[in-house]
C-alpha positions in Angstrom: 8.8 -19.9 -18.7 5.3 -18.4 -18.0 4.7 -15.7 -15.6 1.3 -14.8 -13.5 0.4 -11.8 -12.5 1.8 -12.1 -8.8 5.1 -13.2 -10.2 5.2 -10.2 -12.6 4.3 -7.6 -9.8 7.2 -9.5 -7.5 9.5 -8.7 -10.3 8.4 -5.1 -10.9 8.8 -4.3 -7.1 12.4 -5.4 -7.2 13.1 -3.3 -10.2 15.3 -0.3 -9.1 14.2 2.6 -10.9 16.6 5.0 -9.7 16.5 8.0 -7.4 14.0 10.0 -9.9 11.6 7.3 -10.2 10.3 5.9 -6.9 7.5 3.8 -6.0 4.8 6.1 -4.7 1.5 3.9 -3.9 1.3 0.2 -3.1 -1.7 -2.2 -3.1 -3.9 -2.9 0.0 -2.7 -6.0 0.0 1.2 -5.1 0.1 0.4 -2.7 2.8 -1.4 -5.7 4.8 1.7 -7.5 4.5 3.9 -4.7 5.6 1.4 -4.2 8.4 1.6 -7.9 9.6 -2.4 -8.0 9.2 -4.4 -10.0 6.7 -6.4 -8.7 3.6 -9.9 -8.4 4.9 -8.7 -7.0 7.9 -6.5 -4.6 5.5 -9.6 -3.8 3.5 -12.0 -3.2 6.6 -9.3 -0.7 7.9 -9.6 1.1 4.3 -13.1 1.2 4.6 -12.9 3.0 8.1 -10.5 5.2 7.2 -7.8 3.9 9.0 -5.5 2.8 6.1 -5.4 6.1 3.8 -6.0 5.0 0.2 -6.1 7.0 -3.3 -9.2 5.3 -5.1 -8.4 5.2 -9.1 -11.7 3.5 -10.3 -12.0 0.5 -8.5 -8.7 0.0 -7.2 -7.4 1.5 -4.1 -3.7 2.4 -3.7 -2.0 2.9 -0.4 0.7 5.7 -0.5 3.9 4.6 0.8 4.5 8.2 2.6 1.0 7.8 4.5 1.8 4.3 5.3 5.0 5.1 6.7 4.1 8.1 8.7 1.1 6.0 10.0 3.5 3.2 11.1 5.7 6.2 12.5 2.7 7.4 14.6 1.6 4.3 16.1 -1.4 3.8 13.9 -2.7 7.0 14.6 -4.6 8.7 11.6 -4.4 12.5 12.0 -7.2 14.2 11.9 -8.0 16.7 8.8 -8.3 20.3 9.3 
């Protein structure tokens, strides 16, 4: 049986890492799914600073806690400072 990258990511996201190894970031596409929006809108929102991200090379990762806070606050990104 062969797996594509998406299958491997889906499998890995379902693995229980235990209490001390919790997934801290998700992809922009995963965040889009959680928010119920499309990939294009999600990346546009990242560019506008509406979805908080950590950039690693050419990749963007969305911190899970920041996404949860964004959802709790009704989509308002708190101002820095």
